[in-house]
C-alpha positions as CSV (number, residue, x, y, z in Angstrom):
1,M,34.8,31.7,56.7
2,S,36.4,30.7,59.8
3,G,35.6,31.6,63.5
4,E,34.0,30.1,66.6
5,W,30.3,29.5,66.6
6,K,28.7,31.6,69.3
7,E,25.0,31.5,70.8
8,L,23.2,34.4,69.4
9,L,19.8,33.8,71.1
10,V,17.5,31.1,72.7
11,T,13.8,30.9,71.7
12,Y,11.2,28.1,72.4
13,D,9.6,28.5,68.9
14,Y,11.3,26.6,66.0
15,L,9.3,28.7,63.5
16,E,10.8,31.9,65.1
17,A,14.5,30.5,64.7
18,E,13.6,29.7,61.2
19,I,12.6,33.1,60.5
20,I,15.7,34.7,62.2
21,R,17.8,32.3,60.1
22,D,16.4,33.5,56.9
23,I,16.9,37.2,57.9
24,L,20.5,36.6,58.7
25,E,21.3,34.4,55.8
26,S,19.6,37.0,53.4
27,G,22.2,39.5,54.8
28,G,25.1,36.9,54.1
29,I,25.4,35.8,57.7
30,E,25.9,31.9,58.2
31,V,23.5,30.5,60.7
32,R,23.3,27.1,62.7
33,I,20.1,26.0,64.6
34,R,20.3,23.6,67.5
35,S,17.4,22.0,69.4
36,S,16.7,19.0,71.7
37,K,13.2,18.6,70.5
38,V,11.9,15.5,69.6
39,T,10.1,16.3,66.3
40,P,7.0,14.2,66.4
41,Y,6.2,15.3,70.1
42,P,6.0,19.1,70.8
43,V,7.7,19.4,74.0
44,N,8.3,22.7,75.4
45,V,9.5,22.0,79.0
46,G,12.7,23.6,80.2
47,R,15.9,22.9,78.2
48,M,14.0,20.4,76.0
49,G,12.1,23.1,74.6
50,E,15.1,25.3,73.6
51,V,16.0,26.2,70.2
52,K,19.4,27.9,70.0
53,V,20.5,30.1,67.2
54,F,24.4,30.3,66.5
55,V,26.3,32.5,64.2
56,R,30.0,32.9,63.9
57,E,31.8,35.2,66.4
58,E,32.9,37.8,63.9
59,D,29.3,37.9,62.5
60,R,27.6,38.3,65.8
61,E,27.3,42.2,66.0
62,A,26.0,42.4,62.5
63,A,23.5,39.6,63.3
64,E,22.3,41.4,66.6
65,E,21.7,44.5,64.5
66,A,19.8,42.9,61.6
67,I,17.5,41.1,64.3
68,K,17.0,44.4,65.9
69,E,16.1,46.2,62.6
70,S,13.7,43.4,61.7
71,G,11.8,43.3,65.0
72,Q,12.2,39.7,65.6
73,V,13.5,39.7,69.1
74,S,11.3,37.5,71.5
75,G,13.9,35.1,72.8
76,E,16.2,35.2,75.5
77,E,19.8,36.3,74.8
């Protein structure tokens, strides 16, 4: 699969990002998660607390629909 990675959403909860990844991957959508958090220290201040979920550009619409259907939308888009 080719295509550029696009930011789907930003959350401040790594567990929420993992749940979203599971939902999307179960539908065949490849997902990447990026975060600046330092694992042993729970820092949630500004951009240090952001957890970004990325999908390929061609999967973005399907990913947005899957998230809406699941009810897992509390992060910023």
